[in-house]
Every structure is written in C-alpha cells, then in structure tokens.
C-alpha positions as CSV (number, residue, x, y, z in Angstrom):
1,X,-19.6,-6.1,12.5
2,X,-23.2,-6.4,11.6
3,X,-24.3,-8.4,8.6
4,X,-25.6,-5.3,6.8
5,X,-22.4,-3.3,7.3
6,X,-20.4,-6.3,6.0
7,X,-22.6,-6.5,3.0
8,X,-22.1,-3.1,2.1
9,X,-18.1,-3.2,2.5
10,X,-18.2,-6.4,0.3
11,X,-20.5,-4.6,-2.4
12,X,-17.8,-1.8,-2.3
13,X,-15.1,-4.2,-2.8
14,X,-16.8,-5.8,-5.8
15,X,-17.2,-2.4,-7.4
16,X,-13.6,-1.4,-6.8
17,X,-12.4,-4.8,-8.4
18,X,-14.7,-4.5,-11.4
19,X,-15.1,-1.0,-12.1
20,X,-12.0,0.6,-10.3
21,X,-11.9,3.4,-7.8
22,X,-13.8,5.6,-10.1
23,X,-16.8,3.5,-9.5
24,X,-17.0,3.9,-5.7
25,X,-19.9,6.1,-5.2
26,X,-22.7,5.8,-2.4
27,X,-25.1,5.4,-5.4
28,X,-23.1,2.6,-7.0
29,X,-22.5,0.8,-3.6
30,X,-26.1,1.0,-2.6
31,X,-27.3,-0.5,-5.7
32,X,-24.8,-3.2,-5.6
33,X,-25.6,-4.1,-2.0
34,X,-29.4,-4.1,-3.0
35,X,-30.1,-1.4,-0.5
36,X,-31.2,2.3,-0.5
37,X,-28.8,5.1,-0.1
38,X,-30.6,6.2,3.0
39,X,-29.9,2.8,4.6
40,X,-26.2,2.9,3.5
41,X,-26.0,6.3,5.1
42,X,-27.2,4.8,8.3
43,X,-24.1,2.7,8.5
44,X,-21.7,5.0,6.7
45,X,-22.9,8.7,7.3
46,X,-20.2,10.2,5.2
47,X,-18.5,9.2,1.9
48,X,-15.2,9.4,4.0
49,X,-16.2,6.7,6.3
50,X,-17.5,4.4,3.3
51,X,-14.2,5.1,1.3
52,X,-12.1,4.1,4.6
53,X,-14.0,0.8,5.3
54,X,-13.9,-0.2,1.7
55,X,-10.4,0.6,0.6
56,X,-9.1,-0.5,3.9
57,X,-10.5,-3.7,3.4
58,X,-9.2,-4.1,0.0
59,X,-5.8,-2.7,0.9
60,X,-5.7,-5.4,3.7
61,X,-6.8,-8.1,1.5
62,X,-3.7,-7.6,-1.0
63,X,-1.1,-6.6,1.4
64,X,0.7,-9.5,3.4
65,X,3.0,-9.5,6.4
66,X,5.1,-12.1,4.8
67,X,7.5,-13.4,7.2
68,X,7.5,-10.3,9.5
69,X,7.3,-12.2,12.8
70,X,9.7,-15.1,11.9
71,X,12.7,-14.1,13.9
72,X,14.8,-16.5,12.4
73,X,15.0,-14.5,9.4
74,X,17.0,-11.3,9.4
75,X,15.1,-8.1,10.2
76,X,16.4,-6.5,6.8
77,X,14.9,-9.5,4.8
78,X,11.6,-9.4,6.5
79,X,11.0,-5.6,6.1
80,X,12.4,-5.6,2.5
81,X,9.9,-8.4,1.5
82,X,7.0,-6.4,3.2
83,X,8.0,-3.1,1.5
84,X,8.6,-4.6,-1.9
85,X,4.9,-5.1,-2.1
86,X,4.5,-1.5,-2.9
87,X,6.8,-1.6,-6.0
88,X,6.1,-3.5,-9.3
89,X,7.2,-7.1,-9.2
90,X,8.6,-6.8,-12.6
91,X,8.8,-4.7,-15.8
92,X,5.6,-5.7,-17.2
93,X,3.8,-4.3,-14.0
94,X,5.1,-0.9,-14.4
95,X,1.7,0.2,-15.8
96,X,0.3,0.1,-12.0
97,X,2.3,3.1,-11.2
98,X,0.6,5.1,-13.8
99,X,-2.6,4.4,-12.1
100,X,-1.3,5.3,-8.8
101,X,0.2,8.7,-10.0
102,X,-3.0,9.6,-11.9
103,X,-4.8,9.4,-8.6
104,X,-2.5,12.4,-7.5
105,X,-3.8,14.3,-10.4
106,X,-7.5,13.9,-9.3
107,X,-6.4,14.9,-5.7
108,X,-3.9,17.7,-6.1
109,X,-4.0,18.8,-9.7
110,X,-6.0,21.1,-11.8
111,X,-8.4,18.4,-12.2
112,X,-8.7,17.9,-8.4
113,X,-12.1,16.7,-7.1
114,X,-13.5,15.6,-3.6
115,X,-13.6,12.0,-4.4
116,X,-9.9,12.1,-5.7
117,X,-8.9,13.6,-2.5
118,X,-10.7,11.1,-0.1
119,X,-9.2,8.1,-2.2
120,X,-5.7,9.4,-2.0
121,X,-5.9,10.5,1.6
122,X,-7.5,7.1,2.6
123,X,-4.9,4.7,0.7
124,X,-2.0,6.8,1.9
125,X,-3.5,6.6,5.6
126,X,-3.8,2.8,5.2
127,X,-0.2,2.4,3.6
128,X,1.3,4.5,6.4
129,X,-0.6,2.4,9.0
130,X,0.8,-0.9,7.6
131,X,4.3,0.3,7.2
132,X,4.1,1.8,10.9
133,X,2.9,-1.4,12.3
134,X,5.7,-3.5,10.4
135,X,8.2,-1.2,12.0
136,X,6.7,-1.2,15.5
137,X,7.1,-5.0,15.5
138,X,10.7,-4.8,14.5
139,X,11.3,-2.1,17.1
140,X,9.9,-4.2,19.7
141,X,12.6,-6.8,18.8
142,X,15.3,-4.2,19.0
143,X,15.9,-5.0,15.2
144,X,15.8,-1.2,14.2
145,X,18.6,1.1,14.1
146,X,16.3,4.0,14.6
147,X,13.0,4.7,16.2
148,X,10.0,3.2,14.5
149,X,8.3,6.4,13.3
150,X,11.6,7.6,11.8
151,X,12.2,4.4,10.0
152,X,8.4,4.5,8.8
153,X,8.8,7.9,7.3
154,X,12.3,7.0,5.6
155,X,11.3,3.9,3.9
156,X,7.9,5.5,2.7
157,X,9.7,8.4,1.4
158,X,12.2,6.0,-0.5
159,X,9.3,3.8,-1.8
160,X,7.3,6.7,-3.2
161,X,10.7,8.3,-4.7
162,X,11.5,5.0,-6.5
163,X,7.9,4.5,-7.7
164,X,8.0,8.2,-9.1
165,X,11.4,7.4,-10.7
166,X,10.1,4.2,-12.2
167,X,7.3,6.1,-13.9
168,X,9.4,9.0,-15.5
169,X,9.7,8.5,-19.2
170,X,13.2,7.5,-20.2
171,X,14.3,6.7,-16.7
172,X,17.3,4.7,-16.6
173,X,16.1,3.0,-13.3
174,X,14.9,-0.8,-13.7
175,X,12.5,-2.4,-11.5
176,X,15.3,-4.7,-10.2
177,X,17.5,-1.8,-9.5
178,X,14.6,-0.2,-7.5
179,X,14.2,-3.2,-5.4
180,X,18.0,-3.3,-4.8
181,X,18.1,0.5,-3.7
182,X,15.2,-0.2,-1.4
183,X,17.1,-3.2,0.2
184,X,20.0,-0.9,0.6
185,X,18.1,1.5,2.6
186,X,16.4,-1.1,4.8
187,X,19.8,-2.3,5.8
188,X,20.8,1.1,6.8
189,X,17.7,1.3,9.2
190,X,17.9,-2.3,10.6
191,X,20.2,-4.2,12.6
192,X,21.9,-7.5,11.5
193,X,21.2,-10.4,13.5
194,X,23.4,-11.2,16.4
195,X,26.2,-13.5,15.4
196,X,25.3,-13.7,11.6
197,X,24.9,-11.8,8.5
198,X,22.2,-10.6,6.2
199,X,21.0,-13.0,3.6
200,X,22.1,-11.9,0.0
201,X,19.2,-10.2,-1.6
202,X,17.6,-12.1,-4.6
203,X,16.1,-10.4,-7.7
204,X,12.4,-9.8,-6.8
205,X,10.1,-12.4,-8.3
206,X,7.8,-11.5,-11.0
207,X,4.4,-10.6,-9.6
208,X,5.7,-10.2,-6.0
209,X,4.9,-6.3,-6.0
210,X,2.5,-4.3,-7.9
211,X,0.7,-2.1,-5.2
212,X,2.9,0.7,-6.7
213,X,4.1,3.3,-4.0
214,X,3.6,3.4,-0.4
215,X,-0.1,3.7,0.4
216,X,-1.2,2.9,-3.2
217,X,-4.1,0.7,-4.4
218,X,-3.7,-3.1,-4.7
219,X,-3.1,-4.0,-8.3
C-alpha cells in the first residue's frame, strides 16, 4: 500500500473516531490528510471505495479473532467469544445499539441518504466477511454441524435479532440473557470436541462486546 493511500485511510479513521461516521466525507478526509480532493480521488475514485477502505480498517482494528485457532478450546466456546463482540458487553453499553439502528434509518427509512446507504452496506459487508472467515476456519477443522455459509447466515440473523430485541423499549431481555441465547445457538451449529464436553458458559465480562449487531460499527 502506498504511503499516501495509507495517509488517507489513517485520516479517515481519525475522523470516524472523533466525529463519528457522519463526519466521513471526501472533503473532511482530504482536509485531515492535508491533500486536495482531487488527490484523494486519484487513490479513491469513488466514495464507496473510500468508505470501504476506511470502515474496513476501523472494523478490523476493533474486532478480534479471540481464541479462534486454539483447537484445545471447544469450537462453541471459540465461535461464541468471537460473535459476542457484536453484542454489548454489559447493560451500560446498550446505547451502542441505538447508534447502530439509527444508521438503518439513514439507509432504508424516510430519511434515507446516499451516505447512509454506503455506510450500512459497507459495515454489513465487512461484518459478514469476518463471520464467514470464522466459520470457514471451524469448518476446515470439521467443527461445524452444518456448512459454513449456512452457519454464517444463522448466527448473523441471531445476533441481529438479539441486538434489535435489546433496543426495543420495555424489552425483558437482558444483555446476559442475549449472550446465553447466542451461546445456545452456537452449540447447535458446532460439534463438541471428541471425548469432551463444552466449557460451561460464563457471564459476559463487562466491555467484552459493544459493536452492536453483526456488521455494526465498532464502539
């Protein structure tokens, strides 16, 4: 990657960190990088390409593979740990969900706008790619009870459904219960380790999650 391209992506990441996704525009990124808009367009001809590079970097920075490749740990434990990052880590982190679902209004609601569509599309794409990679790793070990694509779609639907339930006013679902449901689903789509049993699930540690929905922005 060229130094100038890296400079642009870094500038975009700084804007997301300080101003949020609303501040991510060609003009703002060019100004932060200290270059002209035409120079930025040379490296990122379309806004879609800029968003993809910038949000992809932010996404990858905040999303960890945890113990995914540690085959001494049950597959259900490993996949649950990875997926738990898409849910709040504690009750105090529920507001991150409101930010995530507010993005849907900018992408598919009456207040729809092109930037909102790009942001949601990009984040969803990166979220699915990451979950798909986790599932492919476990499939290669023979640790999935179904094919990786089916498991990817299943767990993403569950994560998004749990995130939506957690943001509904008056919902009886707690964050701890959401993590427990996620664990139950993961156990159904993975194979137990030969000759052993799954490790009993622990309560999610505060701060362990918070990216709010499969494909959501890092908190």
